[in-house]
N, CA, C and O of each residue as an XYZ file, in Angstrom:
904
protein
N       0.823     -1.201      0.000
C       0.000      0.000      0.000
C       0.866      1.264      0.000
O       0.569      2.241     -0.686
N       1.961      1.215      0.799
C       2.858      2.356      0.892
C       3.503      2.645     -0.458
O       3.656      3.806     -0.836
N       3.885      1.591     -1.192
C       4.498      1.766     -2.505
C       3.515      2.404     -3.491
O       3.898      3.230     -4.319
N       2.254      2.012     -3.388
C       1.230      2.579     -4.271
C       1.045      4.065     -3.987
O       0.944      4.874     -4.909
N       1.002      4.417     -2.701
C       0.835      5.821     -2.317
C       2.021      6.664     -2.775
O       1.857      7.799     -3.223
N       3.230      6.085     -2.655
C       4.419      6.816     -3.090
C       4.412      7.022     -4.599
O       4.828      8.075     -5.082
N       3.943      6.027     -5.345
C       3.866      6.152     -6.797
C       2.855      7.219     -7.195
O       3.106      8.007     -8.107
N       1.706      7.246     -6.508
C       0.688      8.271     -6.781
C       1.253      9.667     -6.503
O       1.020     10.607     -7.263
N       1.994      9.783     -5.407
C       2.590     11.068     -5.042
C       3.599     11.515     -6.086
O       3.634     12.688     -6.460
N       4.440     10.563     -6.567
C       5.431     10.899     -7.590
C       4.753     11.302     -8.889
O       5.172     12.255     -9.545
N       3.708     10.578     -9.257
C       2.992     10.895    -10.492
C       2.351     12.278    -10.414
O       2.363     13.035    -11.385
N       1.792     12.597     -9.250
C       1.175     13.912     -9.060
C       2.223     15.019     -9.182
O       2.003     16.022     -9.860
N       3.359     14.825     -8.519
C       4.422     15.831     -8.569
C       4.940     16.019     -9.984
O       5.204     17.142    -10.415
N       5.084     14.903    -10.711
C       5.560     14.972    -12.102
C       4.563     15.704    -12.993
O       4.954     16.506    -13.842
N       3.274     15.426    -12.799
C       2.234     16.077    -13.605
C       2.181     17.576    -13.330
O       2.053     18.377    -14.255
N       2.279     17.949    -12.065
C       2.250     19.363    -11.699
C       3.463     20.085    -12.301
O       3.334     21.199    -12.807
N       4.626     19.455    -12.245
C       5.827     20.054    -12.814
C       5.657     20.268    -14.316
O       6.061     21.305    -14.843
N       5.068     19.303    -15.005
C       4.845     19.448    -16.448
C       3.888     20.598    -16.744
O       4.084     21.344    -17.704
N       2.857     20.737    -15.921
C       1.911     21.832    -16.130
C       2.570     23.187    -15.888
O       2.342     24.133    -16.642
N       3.374     23.281    -14.853
C       4.056     24.540    -14.540
C       5.027     24.909    -15.661
O       5.075     26.060    -16.094
N       5.793     23.933    -16.124
C       6.732     24.189    -17.216
C       6.004     24.573    -18.501
O       6.459     25.436    -19.251
N       4.874     23.923    -18.744
C       4.080     24.242    -19.933
C       3.524     25.657    -19.845
O       3.527     26.393    -20.832
N       3.055     26.030    -18.680
C       2.559     27.393    -18.476
C       3.659     28.402    -18.776
O       3.422     29.400    -19.456
N       4.844     28.145    -18.277
C       5.964     29.060    -18.493
C       6.268     29.200    -19.987
O       6.525     30.302    -20.472
N       6.238     28.107    -20.693
C       6.515     28.137    -22.132
C       5.418     28.882    -22.892
O       5.709     29.665    -23.797
N       4.174     28.643    -22.531
C       3.054     29.308    -23.207
C       3.099     30.813    -22.960
O       2.850     31.602    -23.872
N       3.413     31.208    -21.744
C       3.543     32.629    -21.436
C       4.632     33.276    -22.281
O       4.456     34.379    -22.797
N       5.757     32.582    -22.417
C       6.869     33.124    -23.196
C       6.535     33.205    -24.684
O       6.982     34.118    -25.378
N       5.748     32.246    -25.169
C       5.443     32.188    -26.597
C       4.248     33.047    -26.996
O       4.244     33.638    -28.075
N       3.232     33.120    -26.133
C       1.969     33.758    -26.510
C       1.599     34.964    -25.645
O       0.656     35.687    -25.964
N       2.327     35.182    -24.564
C       2.002     36.294    -23.689
C       0.818     35.982    -22.787
O       0.146     34.964    -22.953
N       0.571     36.872    -21.830
C      -0.524     36.646    -20.889
C      -1.866     36.661    -21.598
O      -2.797     35.980    -21.168
N      -1.984     37.431    -22.685
C      -3.252     37.494    -23.415
C      -3.558     36.189    -24.144
O      -4.722     35.851    -24.366
N      -2.509     35.458    -24.516
C      -2.722     34.246    -25.298
C      -2.700     32.961    -24.497
O      -2.892     31.881    -25.057
N      -2.468     33.057    -23.194
C      -2.399     31.845    -22.391
C      -3.786     31.225    -22.253
O      -4.779     31.931    -22.075
N      -3.839     29.910    -22.337
C      -5.124     29.219    -22.231
C      -4.904     27.810    -21.709
O      -3.808     27.258    -21.800
N      -5.969     27.241    -21.160
C      -5.902     25.873    -20.661
C      -5.617     24.902    -21.804
O      -4.863     23.944    -21.631
N      -6.209     25.143    -22.957
C      -5.974     24.258    -24.106
C      -4.497     24.194    -24.473
O      -3.947     23.107    -24.650
N      -3.849     25.362    -24.587
C      -2.437     25.386    -24.958
C      -1.564     24.719    -23.899
O      -0.623     23.995    -24.224
N      -1.881     24.968    -22.646
C      -1.078     24.410    -21.559
C      -1.190     22.887    -21.519
O      -0.181     22.187    -21.430
N      -2.411     22.385    -21.585
C      -2.601     20.930    -21.495
C      -2.047     20.224    -22.732
O      -1.535     19.109    -22.629
N      -2.145     20.858    -23.888
C      -1.561     20.268    -25.093
C      -0.043     20.179    -24.975
O       0.552     19.152    -25.301
N       0.578     21.259    -24.509
C       2.037     21.272    -24.396
C       2.511     20.299    -23.318
O       3.566     19.681    -23.457
N       1.730     20.164    -22.241
C       2.104     19.261    -21.151
C       1.696     17.818    -21.421
O       2.079     16.910    -20.683
N       0.910     17.609    -22.490
C       0.406     16.267    -22.850
C      -0.390     15.641    -21.708
O      -0.177     14.489    -21.331
N      -1.314     16.439    -21.171
C      -2.199     15.946    -20.117
C      -3.632     16.348    -20.450
O      -3.863     17.155    -21.350
N      -4.575     15.793    -19.731
C      -5.972     16.142    -19.963
C      -6.348     17.383    -19.167
O      -5.728     17.697    -18.151
N      -7.368     18.081    -19.641
C      -7.857     19.259    -18.925
C      -8.380     18.865    -17.540
O      -8.314     19.644    -16.589
N      -8.895     17.652    -17.451
C      -9.463     17.185    -16.178
C      -8.428     17.267    -15.065
O      -8.747     17.651    -13.940
N      -7.178     16.902    -15.385
C      -6.133     16.938    -14.363
C      -5.832     18.363    -13.925
O      -5.634     18.621    -12.738
N      -5.797     19.285    -14.873
C      -5.529     20.676    -14.500
C      -6.629     21.206    -13.588
O      -6.353     21.848    -12.575
N      -7.874     20.931    -13.955
C      -8.988     21.372    -13.116
C      -8.953     20.697    -11.746
O      -9.291     21.311    -10.734
N      -8.542     19.434    -11.723
C      -8.505     18.699    -10.459
C      -7.465     19.281     -9.512
O      -7.725     19.423     -8.317
N      -6.290     19.619    -10.035
C      -5.204     20.095     -9.189
C      -5.297     21.586     -8.855
O      -4.906     22.006     -7.766
N      -5.816     22.384     -9.797
C      -5.755     23.844     -9.617
C      -7.097     24.555     -9.723
O      -7.182     25.745     -9.417
N      -8.127     23.873    -10.138
C      -9.451     24.478    -10.216
C      -9.712     25.221    -11.495
O     -10.771     25.064    -12.103
N      -8.740     26.049    -11.925
C      -8.892     26.839    -13.137
C      -7.527     27.430    -13.518
O      -6.518     27.150    -12.871
N      -7.511     28.243    -14.570
C      -6.259     28.848    -15.024
C      -5.660     29.793    -13.982
O      -4.461     29.706    -13.719
N      -6.443     30.694    -13.375
C      -5.866     31.545    -12.316
C      -5.232     30.739    -11.191
O      -4.218     31.147    -10.626
N      -5.832     29.586    -10.861
C      -5.274     28.756     -9.802
C      -3.883     28.245    -10.151
O      -2.998     28.198     -9.297
N      -3.696     27.862    -11.412
C      -2.378     27.394    -11.852
C      -1.366     28.540    -11.833
O      -0.230     28.358    -11.395
N      -1.777     29.716    -12.305
C      -0.853     30.855    -12.332
C      -0.506     31.300    -10.915
O       0.636     31.668    -10.640
N      -1.486     31.266    -10.020
C      -1.213     31.601     -8.624
C      -0.174     30.637     -8.047
O       0.749     31.059     -7.350
N      -0.325     29.349     -8.336
C       0.632     28.351     -7.864
C       2.025     28.642     -8.423
O       3.023     28.554     -7.709
N       2.075     28.987     -9.698
C       3.338     29.307    -10.373
C       4.052     30.452     -9.653
O       5.265     30.406     -9.447
N       3.298     31.463     -9.280
C       3.891     32.605     -8.573
C       4.330     32.205     -7.169
O       5.388     32.630     -6.704
N       3.526     31.390     -6.491
C       3.789     31.050     -5.086
C       4.974     30.103     -4.899
O       5.521     30.026     -3.799
N       5.381     29.389     -5.935
C       6.491     28.446     -5.759
C       7.850     29.117     -5.952
O       8.883     28.448     -5.958
N       7.845     30.440     -6.108
C       9.109     31.165     -6.140
C       9.696     31.378     -7.520
O      10.886     31.669     -7.638
N       8.893     31.242     -8.572
C       9.416     31.475     -9.918
C       9.695     32.956    -10.187
O      10.526     33.281    -11.036
N       9.021     33.845     -9.483
C       9.218     35.281     -9.666
C       9.927     35.911     -8.472
O      10.854     36.704     -8.638
N       9.491     35.558     -7.286
C      10.058     36.127     -6.055
C      10.694     34.987     -5.265
O      10.028     33.989     -4.990
N      11.967     35.113     -4.896
C      12.628     34.014     -4.189
C      12.014     33.743     -2.822
O      11.503     34.649     -2.163
N      12.072     32.484     -2.409
C      11.620     32.083     -1.082
C      12.847     31.833     -0.212
O      13.738     31.068     -0.580
N      12.878     32.484      0.938
C      14.010     32.335      1.845
C      13.574     31.646      3.127
O      12.559     32.009      3.722
N      14.334     30.664      3.543
C      14.032     29.960      4.780
C      14.415     30.832      5.967
O      15.267     31.711      5.835
N      13.793     30.600      7.137
C      14.178     31.363      8.345
C      15.664     31.257      8.653
O      16.271     32.222      9.117
N      16.261     30.084      8.397
C      17.694     29.913      8.660
C      18.527     30.811      7.754
O      19.520     31.399      8.183
N      18.106     30.908      6.490
C      18.853     31.751      5.548
C      18.710     33.218      5.926
O      19.681     33.972      5.875
N      17.498     33.627      6.306
C      17.269     35.015      6.718
C      18.123     35.348      7.932
O      18.702     36.431      8.011
N      18.202     34.414      8.882
C      19.033     34.624     10.071
C      20.504     34.757      9.692
O      21.259     35.497     10.323
N      20.895     34.024      8.647
C      22.292     34.057      8.215
C      22.666     35.416      7.622
O      23.776     35.902      7.839
N      21.738     36.038      6.869
C      22.074     37.327      6.253
C      21.678     38.515      7.125
O      21.915     39.661      6.744
N      21.082     38.263      8.280
C      20.719     39.357      9.181
C      21.953     40.215      9.444
O      23.027     39.681      9.720
N      21.814     41.534      9.362
C      23.006     42.386      9.483
C      23.659     42.301     10.858
O      22.985     42.271     11.888
N      24.974     42.263     10.845
C      25.727     42.305     12.097
C      25.999     43.753     12.485
O      26.217     44.057     13.658
N      25.985     44.641     11.500
C      26.223     46.062     11.721
C      25.174     46.862     10.955
O      24.749     46.424      9.886
N      24.745     47.999     11.450
C      23.729     48.803     10.754
C      24.119     49.153      9.319
O      23.259     49.292      8.449
N      25.421     49.295      9.084
C      25.889     49.673      7.756
C      25.595     48.603      6.693
O      25.667     48.877      5.495
N      25.265     47.389      7.137
C      24.970     46.300      6.190
C      23.557     46.387      5.610
O      23.242     45.714      4.629
N      22.719     47.211      6.216
C      21.313     47.270      5.795
C      21.163     47.601      4.315
O      20.417     46.930      3.601
N      21.862     48.626      3.853
C      21.671     49.116      2.491
C      21.957     48.038      1.459
O      21.196     47.876      0.505
N      23.041     47.301      1.639
C      23.397     46.284      0.651
C      22.400     45.127      0.655
O      22.132     44.537     -0.392
N      21.850     44.799      1.826
C      20.838     43.746      1.907
C      19.582     44.173      1.165
O      19.043     43.412      0.362
N      19.115     45.384      1.429
C      17.891     45.872      0.791
C      18.062     46.011     -0.717
O      17.255     45.491     -1.487
N      19.099     46.705     -1.134
C      19.271     46.936     -2.578
C      19.610     45.639     -3.303
O      19.135     45.405     -4.414
N      20.426     44.799     -2.681
C      20.831     43.555     -3.340
C      19.654     42.650     -3.645
O      19.572     42.078     -4.732
N      18.744     42.516     -2.694
C      17.605     41.629     -2.905
C      16.570     42.231     -3.854
O      15.986     41.513     -4.665
N      16.339     43.538     -3.760
C      15.403     44.186     -4.678
C      15.903     44.076     -6.112
O      15.130     43.763     -7.018
N      17.175     44.328     -6.319
C      17.727     44.283     -7.669
C      17.768     42.858     -8.209
O      17.577     42.639     -9.405
N      18.017     41.891     -7.331
C      18.030     40.497     -7.765
C      16.672     40.080     -8.316
O      16.595     39.427     -9.356
N      15.599     40.458     -7.619
C      14.245     40.113     -8.072
C      13.992     40.670     -9.465
O      13.470     39.966    -10.330
N      14.355     41.922     -9.689
C      14.020     42.549    -10.956
C      14.997     42.202    -12.071
O      14.645     42.318    -13.245
N      16.191     41.788    -11.744
C      17.072     41.229    -12.781
C      16.467     39.944    -13.332
O      16.478     39.706    -14.540
N      15.939     39.122    -12.432
C      15.319     37.867    -12.864
C      14.066     38.139    -13.697
O      13.817     37.457    -14.691
N      13.284     39.134    -13.291
C      12.081     39.485    -14.050
C      12.447     39.973    -15.453
O      11.801     39.599    -16.432
N      13.479     40.803    -15.545
C      13.879     41.311    -16.862
C      14.413     40.196    -17.750
O      14.288     40.263    -18.973
N      15.001     39.184    -17.152
C      15.618     38.103    -17.929
C      14.625     37.058    -18.405
O      14.954     36.243    -19.267
N      13.412     37.066    -17.858
C      12.437     36.015    -18.156
C      11.187     36.605    -18.792
O      10.477     37.384    -18.157
N      10.912     36.241    -20.036
C       9.716     36.737    -20.725
C       8.447     36.289    -19.990
O       7.512     37.076    -19.836
N       8.409     35.045    -19.542
C       7.213     34.546    -18.859
C       6.961     35.326    -17.573
O       5.812     35.630    -17.249
N       8.026     35.655    -16.835
C       7.863     36.424    -15.603
C       7.379     37.835    -15.903
O       6.550     38.378    -15.173
N       7.889     38.424    -16.964
C       7.445     39.774    -17.335
C       5.981     39.770    -17.751
O       5.265     40.744    -17.516
N       5.535     38.691    -18.361
C       4.125     38.589    -18.739
C       3.233     38.526    -17.493
O       2.139     39.090    -17.477
N       3.703     37.843    -16.463
C       2.970     37.817    -15.192
C       2.912     39.225    -14.605
O       1.863     39.673    -14.144
N       4.049     39.916    -14.626
C       4.094     41.283    -14.116
C       3.158     42.183    -14.917
O       2.472     43.031    -14.347
N       3.131     42.001    -16.227
C       2.255     42.797    -17.079
C       0.790     42.590    -16.704
O      -0.008     43.526    -16.747
N       0.448     41.372    -16.340
C      -0.946     41.066    -15.981
C      -1.403     41.854    -14.762
O      -2.594     42.127    -14.614
N      -0.476     42.223    -13.890
C      -0.865     42.895    -12.644
C      -1.392     44.309    -12.866
O      -2.013     44.875    -11.966
N      -1.160     44.889    -14.034
C      -1.609     46.261    -14.279
C      -2.761     46.322    -15.284
O      -3.185     47.409    -15.677
N      -3.263     45.166    -15.697
C      -4.399     45.147    -16.613
C      -5.696     45.329    -15.837
O      -5.810     44.905    -14.687
N      -6.671     45.963    -16.477
C      -7.938     46.274    -15.817
C      -9.036     45.293    -16.210
O      -8.971     44.617    -17.237
N     -10.050     45.246    -15.344
C     -11.275     44.504    -15.640
C     -11.003     43.048    -16.016
O     -11.538     42.540    -17.002
N     -10.179     42.395    -15.230
C      -9.840     41.006    -15.494
C      -9.722     40.261    -14.179
O      -8.931     40.634    -13.312
N     -10.514     39.199    -14.034
C     -10.437     38.388    -12.817
C      -9.066     37.735    -12.702
O      -8.531     37.586    -11.603
N      -8.493     37.343    -13.856
C      -7.166     36.738    -13.852
C      -6.132     37.735    -13.350
O      -5.285     37.393    -12.525
N      -6.197     38.965    -13.845
C      -5.235     39.990    -13.430
C      -5.358     40.312    -11.949
O      -4.351     40.484    -11.262
N      -6.586     40.395    -11.457
C      -6.792     40.653    -10.033
C      -6.158     39.549     -9.188
O      -5.510     39.816     -8.176
N      -6.356     38.321     -9.617
C      -5.821     37.170     -8.892
C      -4.298     37.186     -8.905
O      -3.658     36.993     -7.871
N      -3.718     37.417    -10.090
C      -2.260     37.439    -10.227
C      -1.663     38.573     -9.401
O      -0.650     38.391     -8.726
N      -2.293     39.741     -9.458
C      -1.789     40.909     -8.736
C      -1.760     40.657     -7.234
O      -0.769     40.970     -6.574
N      -2.832     40.097     -6.688
C      -2.887     39.838     -5.249
C      -1.852     38.793     -4.834
O      -1.234     38.905     -3.775
N      -1.671     37.777     -5.679
C      -0.709     36.721     -5.351
C       0.714     37.252     -5.374
O       1.491     36.990     -4.456
N       1.061     37.999     -6.422
C       2.409     38.549     -6.512
C       2.662     39.549     -5.393
O       3.757     39.591     -4.833
N       1.655     40.353     -5.062
C       1.819     41.318     -3.979
C       2.054     40.592     -2.651
O       2.843     41.047     -1.822
N       1.377     39.479     -2.456
C       1.601     38.696     -1.241
C       3.022     38.172     -1.147
O       3.620     38.167     -0.071
N       3.564     37.729     -2.283
C       4.942     37.228     -2.302
C       5.939     38.350     -2.006
O       6.871     38.163     -1.224
N       5.745     39.512     -2.628
C       6.641     40.640     -2.393
C       6.539     41.150     -0.960
O       7.545     41.521     -0.355
N       5.324     41.167     -0.419
C       5.131     41.610      0.962
C       5.867     40.698      1.933
O       6.495     41.167      2.883
N       5.786     39.401      1.691
C       6.495     38.447      2.552
C       7.999     38.680      2.494
O       8.680     38.662      3.520
N       8.517     38.901      1.273
C       9.953     39.143      1.117
C      10.376     40.416      1.844
O      11.385     40.425      2.549
N       9.609     41.482      1.674
C       9.919     42.767      2.322
C       9.923     42.617      3.843
O      10.822     43.122      4.516
N       8.934     41.933      4.376
C       8.851     41.768      5.832
C       9.977     40.890      6.368
O      10.470     41.109      7.475
N      10.382     39.895      5.579
C      11.485     39.040      6.007
C      12.798     39.815      6.108
O      13.612     39.561      6.996
N      12.996     40.763      5.188
C      14.295     41.404      5.061
C      14.316     42.855      5.532
O      15.251     43.590      5.215
N      13.303     43.279      6.282
C      13.283     44.678      6.723
C      14.364     44.941      7.782
O      15.113     45.912      7.677
N      14.441     44.085      8.788
C      15.431     44.182      9.864
C      15.390     45.523     10.596
O      16.382     45.925     11.204
N      14.255     46.216     10.544
C      14.098     47.455     11.305
C      12.729     47.473     11.965
O      11.776     46.868     11.474
N      12.650     48.173     13.080
C      11.386     48.366     13.781
C      11.197     49.859     14.025
O      12.134     50.562     14.402
N       9.969     50.331     13.805
C       9.688     51.733     14.042
C       9.709     52.598     12.809
O       9.551     53.815     12.900
N       9.904     51.979     11.640
C       9.867     52.743     10.390
C       8.807     52.124      9.476
O       8.428     50.965      9.640
N       8.350     52.900      8.535
C       7.304     52.425      7.629
C       7.947     51.751      6.420
O       7.917     52.280      5.309
N       8.531     50.567      6.658
C       9.244     49.896      5.568
C       8.306     49.424      4.464
O       8.733     49.260      3.322
N       7.016     49.201      4.794
C       6.068     48.795      3.741
C       5.888     49.914      2.723
O       5.919     49.665      1.518
N       5.699     51.147      3.196
C       5.500     52.265      2.268
C       6.758     52.521      1.439
O       6.676     52.753      0.233
N       7.909     52.478      2.085
C       9.169     52.682      1.370
C       9.352     51.618      0.287
O       9.739     51.924     -0.841
N       9.069     50.374      0.643
C       9.218     49.279     -0.313
C       8.213     49.391     -1.449
O       8.517     49.043     -2.590
N       7.003     49.882     -1.134
C       6.003     50.074     -2.194
C       6.509     51.063     -3.233
O       6.310     50.867     -4.432
N       7.158     52.118     -2.778
C       7.708     53.117     -3.706
C       8.844     52.514     -4.527
O       8.863     52.648     -5.750
N       9.780     51.858     -3.870
C      10.955     51.326     -4.557
C      10.607     50.187     -5.512
O      11.027     50.193     -6.669
N       9.844     49.216     -5.030
C       9.501     48.075     -5.877
C       8.496     48.471     -6.950
O       8.509     47.921     -8.051
N       7.622     49.428     -6.630
C       6.702     49.936     -7.641
C       7.450     50.611     -8.772
O       7.105     50.436     -9.941
N       8.479     51.386     -8.432
C       9.279     52.055     -9.462
C      10.010     51.034    -10.335
O      10.050     51.179    -11.557
N      10.585     50.008     -9.714
C      11.296     48.985    -10.487
C      10.333     48.186    -11.359
O      10.691     47.774    -12.462
N       9.110     47.964    -10.870
C       8.099     47.273    -11.686
C       7.770     48.102    -12.925
O       7.698     47.570    -14.033
N       7.571     49.395    -12.734
C       7.250     50.285    -13.855
C       8.384     50.295    -14.882
O       8.138     50.195    -16.084
N       9.610     50.413    -14.410
C      10.749     50.424    -15.318
C      10.865     49.104    -16.087
O      11.178     49.090    -17.277
N      10.607     48.001    -15.386
C      10.674     46.685    -16.038
C       9.614     46.559    -17.118
O       9.885     46.025    -18.194
N       8.414     47.041    -16.846
C       7.349     46.995    -17.840
C       7.649     47.895    -19.028
O       7.405     47.507    -20.171
N       8.168     49.077    -18.780
C       8.526     49.967    -19.884
C       9.623     49.349    -20.740
O       9.623     49.491    -21.963
N      10.555     48.665    -20.092
C      11.600     47.951    -20.824
C      10.995     46.836    -21.680
O      11.409     46.617    -22.818
N      10.014     46.140    -21.114
C       9.338     45.056    -21.825
C       8.708     45.565    -23.125
O       8.689     44.855    -24.131
N       8.192     46.799    -23.097
C       7.556     47.387    -24.273
C       8.525     48.220    -25.116
O       8.110     48.898    -26.056
N       9.822     48.167    -24.777
C      10.851     48.938    -25.485
C      10.559     50.434    -25.466
O      10.716     51.124    -26.473
N      10.131     50.924    -24.304
C       9.832     52.348    -24.151
C      10.877     53.003    -23.254
O      11.289     52.408    -22.258
N      11.311     54.212    -23.587
C      12.282     54.912    -22.740
C      11.618     55.519    -21.513
O      10.406     55.730    -21.487
N      12.424     55.795    -20.506
C      11.954     56.494    -19.308
C      12.961     57.599    -18.995
O      14.144     57.324    -18.796
N      12.504     58.823    -18.952
C      13.366     59.995    -18.742
C      14.559     59.954    -19.707
O      15.693     60.252    -19.334
N      14.269     59.580    -20.943
C      15.300     59.563    -21.969
C      16.220     58.360    -21.934
O      17.088     58.225    -22.796
N      16.050     57.488    -20.962
C      16.913     56.303    -20.882
C      16.364     55.188    -21.757
O      15.213     54.778    -21.606
N      17.186     54.705    -22.666
C      16.822     53.561    -23.500
C      17.025     52.296    -22.665
O      18.156     51.876    -22.419
N      15.926     51.701    -22.238
C      16.011     50.565    -21.314
C      16.368     49.258    -22.007
O      16.400     48.204    -21.373
N      16.633     49.325    -23.296
C      17.150     48.143    -23.992
C      18.661     48.026    -23.812
O      19.248     46.996    -24.144
N      19.279     49.057    -23.298
C      20.736     49.106    -23.181
C      21.165     48.778    -21.751
O      20.669     49.365    -20.789
N      22.090     47.834    -21.631
C      22.548     47.378    -20.312
C      23.168     48.506    -19.499
O      23.013     48.550    -18.278
N      23.874     49.423    -20.174
C      24.537     50.491    -19.418
C      23.539     51.403    -18.719
O      23.850     51.995    -17.685
N      22.330     51.518    -19.288
C      21.314     52.330    -18.624
C      20.720     51.620    -17.422
O      20.348     52.264    -16.441
N      20.627     50.299    -17.489
C      20.184     49.554    -16.311
C      21.232     49.619    -15.201
O      20.893     49.620    -14.018
N      22.504     49.672    -15.590
C      23.551     49.834    -14.576
C      23.424     51.188    -13.882
O      23.658     51.297    -12.678
N      23.052     52.219    -14.642
C      22.818     53.547    -14.042
C      21.646     53.493    -13.070
O      21.699     54.075    -11.986
N      20.584     52.789    -13.467
C      19.408     52.663    -12.600
C      19.776     51.903    -11.325
O      19.383     52.298    -10.227
N      20.526     50.820    -11.473
C      20.917     50.040    -10.296
C      21.787     50.866     -9.355
O      21.657     50.761     -8.135
N      22.669     51.683     -9.912
C      23.499     52.546     -9.083
C      22.629     53.530     -8.305
O      22.875     53.793     -7.128
N      21.603     54.077     -8.979
C      20.689     55.012     -8.318
C      19.905     54.318     -7.210
O      19.704     54.890     -6.138
N      19.460     53.086     -7.462
C      18.723     52.319     -6.455
C      19.597     52.094     -5.218
O      19.127     52.232     -4.089
N      20.851     51.753     -5.433
C      21.767     51.532     -4.301
C      21.960     52.809     -3.494
O      22.007     52.766     -2.264
N      22.073     53.950     -4.182
C      22.243     55.225     -3.483
C      21.009     55.555     -2.633
O      21.128     56.034     -1.505
N      19.832     55.293     -3.193
C      18.591     55.565     -2.455
C      18.503     54.689     -1.212
O      18.151     55.169     -0.134
N      18.823     53.406     -1.358
C      18.766     52.510     -0.200
C      19.824     52.885      0.836
O      19.599     52.720      2.035
N      20.977     53.387      0.387
C      21.986     53.847      1.345
C      21.455     55.015      2.169
O      21.667     55.092      3.379
N      20.761     55.920      1.486
C      20.189     57.070      2.201
C      19.098     56.627      3.167
O      19.007     57.134      4.285
N      18.269     55.679      2.733
C      17.204     55.179      3.599
C      17.776     54.461      4.814
O      17.280     54.619      5.930
N      18.819     53.673      4.592
C      19.442     52.960      5.704
C      20.067     53.940      6.688
O      19.969     53.758      7.901
N      20.707     54.976      6.164
C      21.332     55.960      7.051
C      20.278     56.709      7.852
O      20.494     57.031      9.020
N      19.137     56.987      7.227
C      18.036     57.630      7.936
C      17.561     56.765      9.099
O      17.302     57.264     10.194
N      17.451     55.457      8.843
C      17.038     54.531      9.905
C      18.067     54.484     11.025
O      17.712     54.443     12.203
N      19.347     54.490     10.652
C      20.416     54.432     11.644
C      20.423     55.686     12.519
O      20.630     55.611     13.731
N      20.194     56.838     11.888
C      20.260     58.116     12.612
C      18.998     58.418     13.423
O      19.017     59.285     14.297
N      17.919     57.718     13.142
C      16.648     58.011     13.802
C      16.651     57.537     15.254
O      17.200     56.486     15.585
N      16.028     58.335     16.098
C      15.912     57.953     17.514
C      14.731     57.027     17.764
O      14.602     56.458     18.848
N      13.868     56.874     16.762
C      12.663     56.047     16.928
C      12.750     54.718     16.174
O      11.868     53.870     16.304
N      13.797     54.542     15.398
C      13.943     53.314     14.604
C      14.992     52.413     15.251
O      16.079     52.859     15.618
N      14.646     51.162     15.378
C      15.578     50.183     15.948
C      16.001     49.210     14.859
O      15.155     48.605     14.200
N      17.300     49.059     14.670
C      17.829     48.108     13.694
C      17.995     46.758     14.375
O      18.641     46.655     15.418
N      17.413     45.730     13.783
C      17.440     44.377     14.356
C      18.728     43.689     13.925
O      18.793     43.107     12.843
N      19.751     43.756     14.771
C      21.070     43.236     14.425
C      21.270     41.809     14.923
O      20.632     41.362     15.875
N      22.160     41.127     14.259
C      22.528     39.769     14.670
C      23.269     39.858     16.003
O      24.141     40.706     16.194
N      22.905     38.970     16.909
C      23.531     39.010     18.235
C      24.968     38.488     18.177
O      25.362     37.813     17.225
N      25.734     38.813     19.206
C      27.120     38.349     19.292
C      27.170     36.832     19.319
O      28.045     36.229     18.697
N      26.236     36.205     20.036
C      26.196     34.733     20.116
C      25.956     34.116     18.742
O      26.567     33.105     18.396
N      25.056     34.735     17.951
C      24.781     34.219     16.613
C      25.984     34.357     15.721
O      26.257     33.478     14.904
N      26.722     35.471     15.868
C      27.924     35.664     15.065
C      28.980     34.624     15.417
O      29.671     34.103     14.542
N      29.095     34.332     16.700
C      30.094     33.339     17.140
C      29.725     31.944     16.639
O      30.598     31.176     16.234
N      28.424     31.616     16.667
C      28.009     30.290     16.233
C      28.221     30.096     14.748
O      28.432     28.973     14.289
N      28.167     31.196     13.982
C      28.399     31.104     12.548
C      29.817     30.697     12.231
O      30.090     30.082     11.200
N      30.721     31.051     13.136
C      32.120     30.661     12.962
C      32.344     29.216     13.437
O      33.463     28.710     13.368
C-alpha cells in the first residue's frame, strides 16, 4: 500500500511540474493574453481534467506558479538569520541587493514579465488574482528582510519596488523612461546605481533616527556562525 501511495505522489508531482513548465513556455510564446488551458494541457500532454482537479482553473495554476518562487525568491528562516546584518551599515546592501536580484530575474524572463504585465491590466479576474498573489509574495519578502522596527518599511518598499516594476514593464515594451533607453545594459547599470544610493540614504536615515531600531545579529549568533 505504501508503494502505491508513493507512486501516486510521484505521479502527481511529475504532472504538476509538467503543467508549470508548460505554463511558463506558453507565457513566453503567446504572452498573458494568449495563455489558455488548451495550450497548456496540449504542451504538457495531459488532460484538462487533471488541471482542473489540481488547480481548479487557469488563475489557480498561475497563482501556484507565482507562489512556488518562480518570480520572487523564497528564503528559509535559517537563511534570513544568516544574512541578518551584524552592523547597521549592512542594511543598504541587503535591501538593494535583494530588490535588484528580483528585478534582474524578471527582466531576464519573458514569462515572468508577462505575469508582471498582468498585474496592471484592468477589468480582469485573472489579473486581479495574479496581482494579489504577486503582492503577497513581495510583501512576505519585504517583511522578512526589513530588519528594522519603528519605520514604515512597507510604504518605502512600495515606492521602490513599484518604481522597479514600472521600469521593467517599460523595458518590456521597449519604451524609454526619462530619456533612458532601457534596452541598453549600461542604462540599467545607471538605474541600479541610483537604487543603491537611495537605499543607502534610507538605511542611514534609519540608523540616525531615535525612533527606529535596527534588528542586528547578536554576538552569540555571530560566534556560532564561525
